[in-house]
N, C-alpha and C positions, 0 to 999 in steps of 0.2 A: 896474647899478653892482656890483661888488663889493665884498664886505667885504675891509678890511684888517686882518690879523690883527696884535694887540701881539706885538712881540719882544721878550723881557725880555734883560738884562744884568748881568752879576755887581752892576753899582750900582745895580740898581732895587732900592727900596724893600721890604724883604718886604710890608709891609702892604698898599704898591700893586699887586704881585703878586696877593697873595688877593683884595684887591678885585675887580681887572680879569679875573682868572680863578679863580675857586673851588675849581676841581678843582686848581688847585696847591697848595691846604690838605694834602692828603695828603703829596706832596714835601716839603713843607717839616717836615712834622709826621716822616717818614722820617727825614730829617738834624737836625734841632734838635729835635725832642721836642714833647710838648704844652704845656711850659711857655713855649714862644713866644707864645702868643696870647693869654697873659696879661700877657705883658712888654709894659712902656708901649715901649719901643724900638723894636717892632713897625713904629711910624709915622715911625720916624727912621732905622732901621738897614737898611743893603744887605745884599743877599744874600752879598755878599764880606766884609763884617763877621760876620753870623752864621758863615760859613762859617770865617773867621779861628779865633773863640772856639770852635768844634767839630770843629775840626780836618779839615775836609771841604773836596774841590775844588769851587771854585765854579762852575767850567765844567761840572762832571757835572751840579749841580742846575739850573741854567741850560738846558741842552742837556735835560734832563727835562720842564721847566716848558714849553718851549716846542715839545717835540714833543707835548703834550696839545691834544686836540681834533682 
């Protein structure tokens, strides 16, 4: 059996991404800051929402996260 790696999209919820791929925390922190992890919105907000709030290209973040591991 081969392990299927989760592919994230710009619509993925930030909290779900970090839970599924703990290494993604460094990328989220790089673009959104440490405050993201204490914000209750982490359980509801998508990468594209965070990107809009922080003026970052969501595709760039998704690409970096999907290249992990």
